[in-house]
N, C-alpha and C positions, 0 to 999 in steps of 0.2 A: 185098534189105538185102545190097549189097556190104560185105564187112568193110573198115575201115581199114585202110589200110598201118600199117608196124611201125611208122615215124615218126611221123608223127599219134598214134598211141596212146601215143608216149612226152614228146608234148610239154611237159606239164606235168609239173614235177621232180619227185623224189619226195621234197624237202622241203618243196612244198607241195600236195601232196596231202592229201586231205581222210579220204578213208577208211580206217579196220581193221574187216574183217572177222570175227567169229567164227561161225561157222552149227553147228548138228548136225540130225542127222535131217533130213536134206535128201539132195539129189542134185546137183552141180553141173553143167554141161552148155552146150555152145554151140548158138545158135539162132541163126537169121534173124542171122547176123554178128553175137549178141554172146552175151557169158557170162551166163547163167539160174542163179538156183538152185530146184527143184524141191520143195516142199511137199506130201505127200498129207496125207490126210484122209478122212473115211467116205464125206463129202459130196461132196467136189472136190477136185480138183488144182492148185497155186497157183503160178504162176511169176514170179519177181522177178528183177531186172533187177543186175546188177552194174556201176555205171561203173569199168569195168577202167583208165582213161586217170586215174582221179579215185580209186585205192585205189593204197596199199603194200604193204600182210599182207592176206591171206587165211588163217585160223586152223581149218583143219579137225575138229570137236571129236565126239561122240560119233554114229555110225550116220551118215555122210554117208559122197560116197564122189565122183568126181572124173573125167570122162569127158576121152579122150586129146585131144580136140578143145578141151575147152574149155582146159589144161594149152598147150596150143600157142599160142592166143590170147593166154593170162596170161603165157607166155616172151615172145612178143612185146611186153607191157605194160609188161615189166620189173616183175611184182606177185612179191614172194615169196610163196610156199603152206607151209604146214606144217601138219601133226596133231598134235594134242592130242588128252586126254583132255578131261571136261566141264569145260564155263568157263576154258577155256583149261588148267587141273592138273588132273591132273599131265601131267606132262609125257613123250612115250613112250620107254619102253624106260630110263624115272625119272630119266634127268639129263636129256635133250633134245631139242629139238622134232626131227624129221626133215625137217630145210627141204625142198625143192627148188628151188634154186636156177635161174632160168632162163640158164643160160648167157654169155655172149659173147665174143669175142675184140676186143671194141673198147669198152669200159669203160676209163676213165682210167688212164695209166701214174702220173705223174706221183706222186700220194698215196703210192700203193703203194713207189714208187722214195726217196719223203723220207721215209719211214716207217724203209724199211730203214737210211734212210744211217743213223740215231741206234740204232734196235733191238740190234744187237749188241757197245753201247759200254752197260757198267750204268752209268754217271754219267748217261747223258744219258739212259736210261729215265726213271732216279728223276727227275731235272728234269721230263722230260714228264709223271710220275705226279705229282709236287709242285701242276705248275700246272692240270692236270685239277682237282684237288683243292681250290685257289684258286679255281675256276671253279665248280665247284658250291656252295661256300659262299654266292661273290655271286649265285648262282641262286639259293638258298633265300631270302638277303633282299631280291631281284628280288622272287618272287613274294608272299612273305609279307607283304609292303609291301604293294604296291597288289592283291593279291585280296580286296575287301570280305567274302565269301561264310566266307573261311578269316577275317578277322579277327571277322567276327560270330558265331563258331564258339570266340573266344577266344585265334588266335595272332596274337599281335603281336612284332614283330619286337623291339620294345626292350623285350620284358616282360625283366625281370630275369633269371629261370632261361635263358630263351632265346637272350639277349644275350652271358649267360655260358658259357656252351656254347659259341653259334658265335666269340665271342674266344677263347678258349682252345685251342678246334682250330688259328683260323687262323693263333695267335700262334706255333703249332706246325713247323706245316705246313716251312717253308721251312731248319728247324732239322733236320731229321730226318738221320737221318745211311743210313738203308738202307730199303728197300720192307719190312720187316717189321714196323718203324719206323711208319709212317706207316700202313699196316694195323693194327696195334694201335690208335693215334690215333684214326684211323677209328671203329675199332667202339667203341671207347669212346662216341665225339661221338652217332654214332648209336643205342648204347644208353640217350642220356640222353635224345635227340629222342625216341624207344619212349616213355622214362619222361613227360616233360613233354607228348605227345599223350594218354598213357594220364589222366594226372590231367586233363586238361581236356575228357574225351570220359566221365572214370567207372567208368573199365576199370579196374577193384581187383586190384590184385595179379596184373598184366599180365607172361608172360614169354615170350618170342620163340622160337616154338619149329616152325618147319616143318611139322612132325605130328601140330602141333593140331589143334580140332576148331572153338574159337571161332571167329567170326566174324574179329573181328581179326586173328588171325594167316593164317587165308584167304583175307582182302581182301588184305594184304600179301601174298599168294604170289599172289595175281590179279593184281595190278597190278604187281607186278614180272616177271609175265610178258610182260605188254602193255609194259615201256619194254625189253626184253630183244630184243623186236619190234622197234622202234622203234629200237636200237642192229645190230642186225642187218642193217637195211634200209640205213642210214648207211653201213655199212663194206661191204654188196655194190656199192653204188651207186658208192663210190668206189673199188671193186678194192680194198682191205685186207682180207690174211686175215685172220681172227678167230682165229688162233695167235698173233699178236703182240702179246701184254699186256704191260702197263708195271707192272701189278700186280700181278692176282690172276694164281695159279700159271700158270707156262710149258709146263707138262704137260698141262693142258687146252685140249682144241684150241679152245673156243669162249670162253677166259678173256677174249679183249678185249670183247667181247659183254655181259661184264658190268662192265667197264672203265668203257664209254662210256654203259653205263643208267645207274651210278650219279651221273652227271650231275645227272638231273632226279627218280630216286626218293626221297629223301627231301625234297624243296622238292614234290613232286605226289603221290607213291603211299604217301606213310608219314602225311601230317596226315588224309589222306581215308580213309584202310582203315581211322585209327580213328573218324573222324567217320560215316561208313558203317556202323561196325558199331555204335556207339551208336545210330541213327535204324532199325538192323536193315531195314538193307538187302537186298532180295532176290541175289542173282548179277548179272542181269540190268542192275536198278540201279545196284550199285556200276560194273560196266562202264561202261556209258554214263557215268557223273558223269567216273573217270579220261578215258575218253576226248575228254570235253568239251575236258576240262582238258588236257591234250593240247594240242588245238588252239588255244583260249583263249589257250596262255602260249609256242606256238609251238618246244614241247618238239624236234619233232624238227629244225627252222631249227636250234634253240640246238647240237643235238649234231652235225648239221652244217656248223657255224663253227668249233666246237672241233675237231672232229678234221682239218678242213682248215688250220684255223689253225697245226696244231704240225706238219704234214706239209711241209706250207709254209715255216713258219720253219727246223723242223730243216734241211732241205733245203740253205735258202740259207744259213742258217749254215757248214755244211759246205764250200758253194760258195766264201763268203769268204776260210773260212780255207786254201782249198785256194791260189788264187789271193795 
């Protein structure tokens, strides 16, 4: 079988690709023009195909290896590959996935240029940060209004406690005078949503702690890492450096990934982490649930739309001012 040319491998837009893979205890290789992963057992070895043209991210967990030939094909298809711990967490080096990004000098320039046209202006950065928070709230409203499975678990957007939390944050966003104030308001809002979700799912005395071993905290960590993978993919495809955050610390190299992931975390990851913990799902079951919800609610599409809109919007505004 002849390998497909790279232009055909990239025919499906990243925002439309369906697959995110987490693999463990296997070997990723190239065979007969395809990328496969090999699992070994006492009785037999099994090969499984990875449809790379329809894949955005591959996360390599415990006991994995990848061949140079497979990596070359993944690079041709524009697939983001990273190493991580079991279940997607902890991230390597204790702070981040070591992503192997298939570099291309022909990625779009307009979005990075548009981003840089406002990034060095503190007030413009703050304005974009506010816009992201408005979009984040609107996404929560949209998802929690139409997701019947969430409603079956007691998450109704017009419930008094949820409505009050969302409206309080919404009313404050545009009045914030600094990123620090915005981060504080966001933290208070997320803390309230944790409490709401914990109450509905019977998680008594819940405390958010990345190091705790309870299922809710584990699933929050796990789901957030998956959201970071989507955000990293979005930024890489658009050619925007992870360094140019609008909210999280500017000294953190991947901070913009956190900004973009925040767009979807509260709407999807947060409630399903508590629901899954209450149902005592396994890591695998939770991961499948979250990935299904990302696809169902077009989370990656939403990230692309928001980032492109902000970059082009600010670039266009600057052009108008100069003229």
